[in-house]
N, C-alpha and C positions, 0 to 999 in steps of 0.2 A: 352474443352481442358483437356487432362489427367494431372495427377499430375506430371508425368515425363516431359511432355512438358512445364508445368508451371515452374518447377524448372530449366529446360534448359534455358528458356527465362530470368529468374532472373539471372542465371549464366552468360549468354551472356551480358546482360545490365550492370550488376555490373562490369564485366571485362572491358567493353568499357569505363565506367565512371572513374574507378579507375586505369586502366591499366598503364598509364604513371607514376603515382606516385609509383605504385607497382614495375614497372621496375627500378625506381630510388632507392627505398629501397632495392630491390634485388641485384642490381649491387653494391651498397655501402656495403651491408651486406657481400658480398664475401670478400671484403677487410678487413672489421672490424672484421671478425671472427678470423683473425690472427694478429690483430693490435699489441698486446703486443710482439708477437714473431718477427714481422717485425721490430718494433722499437728497440728491444733488439739486433737483428742481425746487424742492421745498426750502433747501438751505442756500439758495442761489445768492441771497444778499450777503451772506458771510463769505462765500467762495469767490466773489467777484471784487475787483478793485478798479477804480477809475482815476486816471491821472488828474491831478488838480489843475493842470494847465496843458495846452497842446505840446509844449516843449519841456515838460517836466521829465527829469531823469530818475531812474530807479536808484534806490539806495544800494550800496554794496551789501552783500550778505553779512559781512562782519558788523557793519553799522546797524543793519536791521536787527540782527540777533542781539546785539548789545542793548538796543533800545527795548526790545521785547523782554530781555532778561531783567532790565532795570525796573520795569513796570509790573512784572509778574514773578513773584517769588515761588519757590518750590524746587529749586535745584538747577543744575546746568542743562541746557538744551540737549536732547538725546538725538534728534534727527531733524532734518529740514527737507521739504519737498518743493521743488521748483518746476514749473511747467513752461513749455514753449508757447506761452500765450500772454501777451502784454496785459490782458485784463483779468488774469487769474491771481488770486491772493497766494502768498507763500505760506505753506503749512509748517508750523514749528511745534515739535513735541517737547513739552517741558513739564516737569512735575507730574507725569502721568496724564496730562491733558494735551489736547491738540488745539492750538490757537492759529487763527488765520490772520496773517499780518498783511497790511497794505504795503506793497513794495515801494511805494512813493512816500508814504508818511509814517510808516511803522505802526499805524493804528491797528489794534488787535480786536478780533471778534471771536467769539466762541460759536460752536455749532448751535444753530437755533432750532433745528428740527427735532426737539426732544420728544414730542409726542409721536412723530413719524418713526423715529428710531425705536422708540419703545414698542410701537405697533409691529415693526418689522422683527424686532426681537421676539415678540410673542408669536409671530407667524413661523419663525425658525424653530421655536420650541415645539409648536404643534407639528411642524413638518418632520423634524428629526426625532422627536421623543414623545410624540402624541401627548404633548402638554405635561409630561411627567418631569419633575425636577428633583434636585437633591439626590438622595440615595436611590430613588425610583428611576432615575434617568437611564441607568443601565437596562432596566426592564423595558422602558419606553423605546430605547434604541433597538432592542431585540425585536419588539413587536413591529416597529416601523420597518426594520430590515426584512423580516419575514414576509410582511405584506407587500413590500416592494418586490421581493423575489416572486411572490404570487402574481403580482401585476405583470412582471416580465413573462411568466408562464401564460397568463391570460392573453397577452398580446400575441404571443407565438401561436398558441392553440387556436385563437380566434381567426388568424389567417388560414390555418389548416381547415377549420370548420367552414370558413367562407369559400374556400377554393371550389369552384364549380366543376361539376362533372360534364356539363355541356357548355361550350363557349358560344353562346348566341345571345343576342341583345335581349330577347324575351326573358331568358333566365338571369341575365346579368343586371338588368335595369334596376330591380328592387334592391340590389345589393351594392350598387355603385353610385346611385343618385337618389335624391329624395323624390318620393311620389306622393300624390295627394291621397292620404289614407287616414283612418282614425283607429282609436283603440289599440288592439293588439297588433294590427297591421302596421300602424304608425310606429309603435315601440320597436317592432322587429326591423322595420325599414331603417329607422334612425340608428339602432344599435349596430346594424351591419354596415351602413354607409359611414358613420362616424368612426367605427372601429377599423374599417378598411383603410381609410385615408390617414388616420392618426397612428396606426400601428407601427409603421417604420420609425417615426419619431419617438413614440413611447418605448419601443425596444431600446433605442439609444439612451433615452433618459433613465430608464430603469437599470439597464446594464451598467452604465457609468456610475450608478449609485452603489453598486455592490462593493467596490473597494472601500467605500466610506463605512459600510455596515459590517463587513466581515474581514477579519485579519487574514483568513485563509485565502481570500481572493487577492489581497495585496501580496501574499506569499507566492501565489502563482505568477503574478506579474513580475516579481523579483527574479523568478527563474529565467526570465528573458536575458538576464545578464550572464556573461561568460564567467563560469565559476573559476576559470583559470586566469582571469584578468588580473593584472598587477594591483597591488594594494594602492588606493588613491594616495597621492602625495599630501603631506601635511599642508595646512593653510600657509600661504606665503607670508614671510615676515620681513620687516625692514631691519637692516643692520643698525646696531646701536650708534646713535650720533655722538659727536664729540661733546664733551661737557659744555653746558651753556647753550646748546643749540635749541632754538625755539621751533615749535611746530609751524607749518605753513598756515597762513590764514585761510579762512573758508572760501573766500572768493578765488584764491589761487587754486584750491582743490576743485572747485566748480569749473573753472576754466580748463583745468587738466582733463576733466571728464568730457567737457564739450569738445575739446580738441581730439580726444580719443574716439568719440562717437559723435560726429558732426550732425547726424540725422536724428538727434535725440528728441523725444517728445515730453518725457517726464524724468526727472532725476531725483532720487532719494539719497541724500547723504546721511550716513549714520556717524555721529560725532563721538562715538565711544571708543574709537581706536586710539593707538598711540601709547598705551600702557606697556611697560616692560613685561614680556612673558605672559600676558593675559589679554583677554578680549575686552575687559572693562577699562574705561578711561579713568583719568584722575583729574583733579581739580585744575583750575586755570581758566582764563578767559577764552572765549572762542577764537579770538584773534591771536592770542599768545599760546598758552598751553604749558604743560609741565616741562621742566628741564631735567635731563638725566645726568647722573654722575655728580650731582651736587654734593658737596662735603657734608651738608646738613642732613642728608638722607641716611637712613640706617643701612648697615652693611648688607642686610638681606635684600633690601630693595635694589642696591647697586648690583648685587650678584644676579638678581632676576633680570635687570635691564641688560646685563651682559649677554643674555641669551637672545637678544633682539626684541623688537617692539611689534605689537600687533598693528595691522594696517587699518586705514579708514576704508570702509566699504561703501560703494556707490551702486545702487540698483537703477538701471536705465531701461526705460521703455522707449523703443524706437518707432518712428513713423514707418508704416508698412511692414512691420515685423511679422514673421510667420513662424509658428502659430501666432495669432493676434495677441494672445495673453502672455507670450514669452518675454522674459527679461534678460538683460545682460548684466552680470555682476562684475564690477571692477574692484580690485584691491589696490589701494594707493599708499605710497609712502607718506606718512603724516608729516614729514619734515620737508620733503622736496616735491611732493605731488606726482612723482613718477609712478607709472603703472607697474605693479608687482605681479599681477595675475589677472586673467580675464576668463570668464566662463559664460557661455551662451547656451542656447538650446542644443546646438550641434555637439557641445562638449558633454552633455548629460549622458548617462548610461541609458540603454534601451528601456529599462523599467521606469526610470525617472521621466523619460520622454513620454511614455504611455500615461503615467500618472499626471503629467502636465496637461495632457489632453482630457483625461476622464473627468478631472475636477471641473473644467470649464465647459465641457460638452454637456454635463448634467444641467447646467443653467443656460446653455445656449451661447454663452459669452465667447466661446472659442470661434464662433462663426459670425460674430458681430451682431448688430441690431437685428438683422434678418434671422439669425439663429435664435436670438432671444424671443423674437416674435413667434416663431414656430414652436419653440419650447413652451411658451405661455399658452399658445393656441391648443397644443396637444394636451397640456394639463387641463385646460377647460374642457376639452373633449373627454378626458377621463371622468370628469364629473357627470357628463351626460351618459357615458357608458355605464356608470354605476346606477344611475337613476333608471335608465331603460332596462338594464339587466334585472334589477329588483322588480320592476313592473312586469316584465315577462315571467319571472319566477312566481310572482304572486298569482298571476292569471293561470299559470300551469298547475299550481298546487292547491290554491284556495278558492278560486272563482269557478262557480258551476258553469258548465257549458250548456248552452241551449242548442238550437239547431245549427248545423254547420253553416258558416257564412263564407261564401267564396272570396269576399273582399279581404279576409284575413289569412287566406291560404295562398302560399306561393309554392311553386314546384320544389324549390330548394328546402323549404321548411318541412315538407313532407319527407324528403330524403334524410334530413338531419334529425328532426325532432319527432316525426310521426305524430303530430299533434291532432290533426283532424284528417278526414278523407275529403278529397275534392268531389263535390257533387257532380253528377252527370250533366246537369243543366242548371241554369241560374245566371245571375248577373256576372259579368266578367270582372276580374280584379283590375284595379286601376293600374297595377304594374304589368298587365298583359297587353 
């Protein structure tokens, strides 16, 4: 048996074994490629805000959060998201919920796309775990990972099987473009053409899913880091303020971030910093905050505060950032708003940079709307590849052959599959 035939049979058997799960992952991948855009469109009423008058001014963040906290119980606000868009609502996380506040009136709305979000959650469950949940989720992840690995092998071996021995238009046409044919000839033509044009994208999509499925792949990526590199420095901390010092208000912190990164597009402020020696915050209003060194505090807390206070962190997405999905993280002094530390994509280790790419190349988001479109289109192509592959296998193993029909015979099929013999005379193939 030749190498080409051996690879063909491996390709065929792997497709039959993993085909159903590949179809499920491909179908759900079409939807998930545009998950964020679909949810945002359905939820557009909650995410948008309209000024009550042409000259209306936005509320300060402190006043906005104070009003939101007054009308929504459940704890102190944990984070706030501001966008460089006058018509965008401000997202406030409070009590485990995300509320969208009108920056002009402080009117709050909750996400209204409940059914859409539930549908997307179901699609993710099928895509990642083959609809298995609970204790079976590990098994589902293993099955999905193995079939994704098989899909990567199918894309690579498919390119090898397709590779022509003779580079002329007569031999290439049925493999590179659709021709008018029926039955087996149509399935063979579609399988080759769709597989050829989608294979490069499918290889990227399946390869970037491997770190999600297998820890050993993540371990290989981690080896990109220099083993002799110095141990990363501890997270920056602010020095303990004088007794009675109050935290800077949120508007001051926002202004500090905007000054540090003028080309900001979206800013997420996490309001849980400022506690002595720990990452979690303490009570106090958003505008004020806890005082350190107060005589009423227990001695243990005063000793913890003496080791410094944790910063406020701000995650910033910039206009024109590259990679498109990269963020810059700022650590701010919660009392003065000064910058204690800054980390962007260039500051990440090589392994973290690779992982920053793989996560969003898998969905196409790393390359923007065009990348998402091609990721969705390639996923749709995967559905057709499974269908045509099963159809060809059915005809190969179960359907009785009558007389040879030249319309279903191509020179390359004879070379690869040895399915039928080309008759010496008869009607010519539409691909010839």
